[in-house]
N, C-alpha and C positions, 0 to 999 in steps of 0.2 A: 349433156358434150359427147361428140364425135370425132374426135380429129386421133391426128400422129403424133409421136415425141417431136419429128423433123417440123412437123406446122406448129406446137408449140412455143419451139424453140426459136423459131421466125418470129411469132409475135410478142416474146418477151426479150428476145435480144439475146435469146441463153447461148452459154458454149454447150454442145451435145456429144456426149460420149457415150458408145453402144451402138447400140442398134437403131437408125432413123424410122423406120416402120414401124415399129410397138405403138399398137391403137390403144387410145383413152378414152374409156366411156365414162368416166366419173374423174371424181376427185374428194380428197382426203386428207385432213389434219389427224386424226387420231390412227397408228398404226394398228391398233389392236380390230376396227374396223375397215380394214382393205380389204378390198376385191378387188381378184381377178381382172384388169383391165383401167385399174385407177391410177390416176400420178398421185403420189404422195408426197405432201407439201410441208417437207422439216422445216419448222420455227422453232426459233429459243423460247422456252418457258421460267416458270421461277424455279420451278422445281429440276423439272427434266429440259433438255436439249431434243427437239424431234430428228436432229443428225443421229440419238445413238440407237435410231429403230429403223435408220434406213435400211438396212441388210434385214431384217426379218419383215419390211414392207416390200422389200427387191422377190422375199422366197414366196412370199405371196402371190405372186405373180404383176406390182406394179412397175410404171416408169417412177422416180423421183425427182424431184424439185430441190436442190439444194440450196445452199451459200457456194461460192465462188472457191474462197478461200477454206470450205470444210475438207480436210484431208482425210477422203475416202476412197477407197481399191476401186479398182473399175469394174461397173458393173459385170454382172453374169452374160452369156449369151442368151441374147434374146429380149435384154434389158436395157434400159437406157437411164441414163443421169441427165438433168438438165441443170449449170450453175448458172447461179445470177447473182448478183449483186446482194439482192436483200427479199427473201425470200417473202415476206410477209405483205411487200410492197406489190412482186410479182404476184402473187395468190391473187389478192385485191387486183389486182389488172384482168387479171385471166378472168374474174367472177362478172366484171364490170363490160369485159369483153361480149361474154356470154350471152351478157343480160343483152345486151346491143345487136349482137349476132339473130334470135332467137325471134321469129316473130308470132309473142304471146301476148296475154293480157297478163299485169303483175299486179298482185292487191297487194299492198304492205297496212300489215298494223302492227300498234303499239298502244301502252300502255304503263297501270300498276295493277291491275288484277283483271281480270277474267281475261286475258287475253290467250291461251293455250287452247280453252273453252270452246272459246269464239272463232280460232285461229279452224280448229276440228268443225263446228256447225258450219263454220261457210265454207270450207272445202267441200261438206256432204252438199252442204244445199248445190254450188258447183259441179259438182260430179254428176247429179241430175241434166245437164245441159252441152255440159264441156268435158274431154279430156282433163283431167285435174290432176296440179299436183302442191305440196304443202310442206314446209319445212318440218321435220320429222323432229317430236320431242321438245326439249328446252333449245334445241340448236339456233337460237335467235341472236347471238355476239356475232360480231367483227369475226371470229376465228371461226363458229359451228356456218353461220347461214349461207356465207361463200360458196361453203362445200356443199349442202342442199342446194342452191341454186345449179351450181355446174353438174352435182350431179342427175336431173332429171333427165328421166326417159323422152326422144324424142319425140315424140304423140303426145308431149303435153301443150296444152292450148291457153292454157292459167295456170298461174302458179302463184299459191298463198305465205307470203312472207310474215312470218312474226319478226319482229325487232327489239330487242332486251340494250337494255343501257342499264350499265353502273358506275361511268363517270359519264362527266362533260363532253362532246366530240362523239364520242359512240355514235350517237343514229346521223350525225355529219357523214361519218364513214358509211354508214350503211345505205346513206340516202342515197352516196352521190354512184353506188353499185347497184340500186334495185331499182330507183326511180322509179317509181309506182305509176300506174296507169288508176290506183284506186287507194287511195290514202286513208285508213281506219282508225279512230280513235276510241280505244275503251275506257273505262275510269280511271283519271289520274289524283291518285294518292300516296301518303306519308311510302317513302321504300328506297331503299340503298340510299338513307340520308344519311348516315355517317361519312357520304363522300359529297353531299352537298351543303352549303353552310344554311338554306332554309329551303322552303315549298318554291320560293319562287323561281329557283335556280333551278329545280327540280321540271317547274311548269317551263321555264324557258329552255331546257334540256331536251323534254320532250316534242319541243316545236322547231327543233335542228332541221327534220323531215318538209317542214315544208318548204321551203324553197326547190327540195327537191321529186313533189309533185308534178309529173307530165301535161305538160301545156296542153288544153283539151281536161285534162282529166278529172276524179272527181273526190273530193273532200268528205269524209263521213265522223259527223262530230257529235261526241253525245251532249244535248241539250240541254242535260240536268245534273252535269258538273260544272261548275263554276269557273274551277281553271282552262277551259277550254270558250268560254265567252271571248277571247281577246282572237280567237285562231281564225285566220282566212283564208281563203282560196289564192293561191297565185291569180294573175289578172290569166283571165283566159278558158278558167276552170270552174266548172258550179261544188256548190257547197249540199250534203245532203244531212239532216237530222235523225235523232234520234232518242226517246225515253220518255220524253213528256206528251202532256195529251196534246201541246200546240206543234209537234215537231212531226218530219215528215212522215213517218215511222212510230207508231204508237202501239199502245193495248188498251183496251178496252176490257171491263167487267173481268178483271184478273182474280182470280180462284188460288188459292195459296193451300196446295194439297201438300205441304210440308214433305216426306223424302220419299213421296211419291209426285211431286213435282208441283207444273200447273198446269192451268187450262185461263185460254181470255182469246179474244175477239183481235186478230191482227190486225189493223188498220196502214197499208202502204199504195202508193200511187193510184190513190182513189178506189180503190176494192179491199173489202173485208173478206175475213176469211176467219176459221174456228180453229183454235189450236191445242192441241195434246202434247207436251211438254212435258216427258219421262223426269229429264235430268231434279236431282232436290235441290230446293230451295228456291224462295222469289226471287232472289238475284240474279236466277238462271234467266231471267223473264229478260233480264236489259243485253246479257248477252247473245239470246237472238233477236233480239232487236236489233242488235250492232250487227249481224252477221245477216241478217235480212236485208237493212238499210245497203250495205254493201254489195249484196249482190242484185239486188234491184238495181244496181247502177251498170248491171251487165246483162239486164233485162230480167231478171226473174222474177215472178208476180209471189200473190201473198198465196192463192192457190196452192203453185207449185211450194213454197216453204212450209205453208202447211202440209203438205203430203207427205214431206221429208220428216218432219217434227217427231213423230211418233216412234221413229226408230234411231233417234239418235241416244248417244251414250255417252256418259261422263268420261276423259280423260281418264287411263291409270294415275292413283294418288291423286285424281282433282277432283273428287265429291262421290266419288263409287260407293254404293250402299252395299257391304259386304256380310255376309252371315256366318262367323266364324265360332258361332254355337248355339245347339239350339235355344228358338225364340230369343236371338240375340243379335240383335243389330248393330254394325258397323258404320260408321262414317270413315271412309280412308279420302284424308282428306292432306295426307302426310309430305307432301310434294314440298311445301314451302309453305313460308308464314309471312305477311302482314298485318298491321290493324288492321285496317280495311278490310282486307279478307277475313280475317279470324271474325272480326263484328259479322259479317257477313254469314260465316258459320255455326257462332254460338247464337245467333237471332233464330238461325234455323232449328239448333239443337233445343233453345228453350222454349218451340213451338212443339214438340215432337213429344207425344204421348209416350210413358214408361218411366224407368227411374235412369236417368239422365247421367250418363258418366263423361267428362272433358278432358283426354291426357293432350295436354299442351306442351308443346314444347317451346326453347325462346326459340325469340323473333332476332335474326341477327342484321347487321348494318344497318341500325336507325342511329348511331353516333350519341347525340345529345339528347337525342327525342327518346332514346331507350328507356330510361326511368320510368318516366311520364306514361308511357305506350305503353310498358307490361302492368303497371300498374294499374291504368283504364282497363284492361284486357281483364286482370284479378276482379275489379268493380264489379264488371260486364259475366261475370264466369258466375258470379255468387250470385247471380240476380238469373244463369240462364239452365245450370246444373245443378243436381242434387249432390253430387261429386267428381271435386277435380285433382287431376296427379298435375301437376307443375313437374318438368322435366329439363334440366339445366342444372346452370350455376347460381351469378345471383340475381341476373332476371329471373329466372323461374322462383327465386325467393320474393325478388319484389309483389310479382304475381299472388302468388300461394299468402302471403301475411295483409297486401288487399284484400283478398277474397277473407280471409281470416277478419278485418278490422268492419268488414262489409256483416258482420254477426253471423257468418258460416259454421258451422261448430268444427271444432279442430277433430274428431272424426270425419268430416268428410271434407277436410285437406288434407294434402298429402303432397310434397315437394322430396324431391331423387334426383338424382344426381347423374343418369343417365338412363338408357333404353333397358340395360339388363334390372336394373332397378324396377323401375318404373313394369316393365315385363311380371315379376312377382306381385308387386299390389296388383294390378291391374285382374292376373287371375286371381288372386284371393279374394277378388270382390264383389266378381260377375255373377250374377244370377239371374235367370231366364225372366225376360218383360225390357232385359236393358237396351237403351240404345248409346251408341259406345260414337266421340269425334274423337278423332287422331289428326293431332293436327300443328307444324309446326317446319321451323327451318329447314332447310335439307341435311346443315351440317350435324342439327342432334338426329338424325337417322333413326324418326321415327318410324317408317318406312319396314325397318328390320322387326320393331315391334307387332306393327300388323301382319306383316307371312309368318313372324310366330304365333299370332294367338289363330292364321288359318291354319297353321300345321301342327297345333298343339290344340285347337279348342278354347277355351274358357277355364281348364282344370288343369 
């Protein structure tokens, strides 16, 4: 975004106080991330109100978008306040305007598993042809994604937008803003089910994006996912599929190399190319196929995809292979967890040579599915690992008890309440040749365990 405080005020019908010539180059909703030239949007939150941090944002060089009734002092010299009736509405309106104003291609993607990894793969593929931007990290919500869209450099020609949801209606809101030219779905599976009565409701919420696909756009579906069978592109758009042997984009002769990745032949647009994919786990083949299908909609070939694949890396906390001690391998998948994502990682662990240790945190926001989901995870862990460390409260207990009921010896199953206790257990049992999987929902904070193991090793 490149504008001035005066221009933004006109667009939003805002009351402007201070310097109208303040240059605005980006937008931010988190005052800790504000840089000089940003427009800081003060949003009311559950715990804190963004208006509390307006002063801090102005000190960092921002203009600020605030509510009309906010009791704030006049902005300092060279800064500006823009007052509106509703900051969230104004923020979304500003993002939608930026999406329309710029002559770029927008690729949107959603799903329940693999979104961020697929986004990173796709951005890496497209960057070989176009100046490409992508939403950062987990900024895929109605709060984070608009800021990412509004902060893309002017030279960007393709923007890859990851779109997530926890509640019905959120993807409809994002769809109205993003209006993708290409819409990609990764696999849909149970996640955030605490906020939905059943899986059908989750699928309907994911489908909220379909009407927002641009006319003449491309819908990319996972042919291996039964939840997407009813999805259809709007009129005057086309559909590409990936995943199964009959899909438009698929893999032949897959060689699963475990932690070393996969080898396969990519079939796309009537062409074939051998692919070396270094991302750990056979499930990463599906993520690569998804990204390749979306990239093909913008003209990339199978050979171009194959050329990029060997240099791909897993995003932080999403399946990276680390080495906390001599001859110990750690699979850091600590960013988040859901039943399908955990299943994939336990299958990877189970196929890996060495003594296998699974450090599994609770899976949050599963609602009435939680008890059985954790019990199922415990049963799968019992067949996939030699030692299980379950971290958390009652759901961690359910996971551990299910593993014990699957005839794992008591000495091989540990249930602990939190990260510090888990760290003590893991450090006490690690030995050369071990492979450790660390996975759990963000609130369990198993990333702290990973960092501690890396800082202090296994001893």
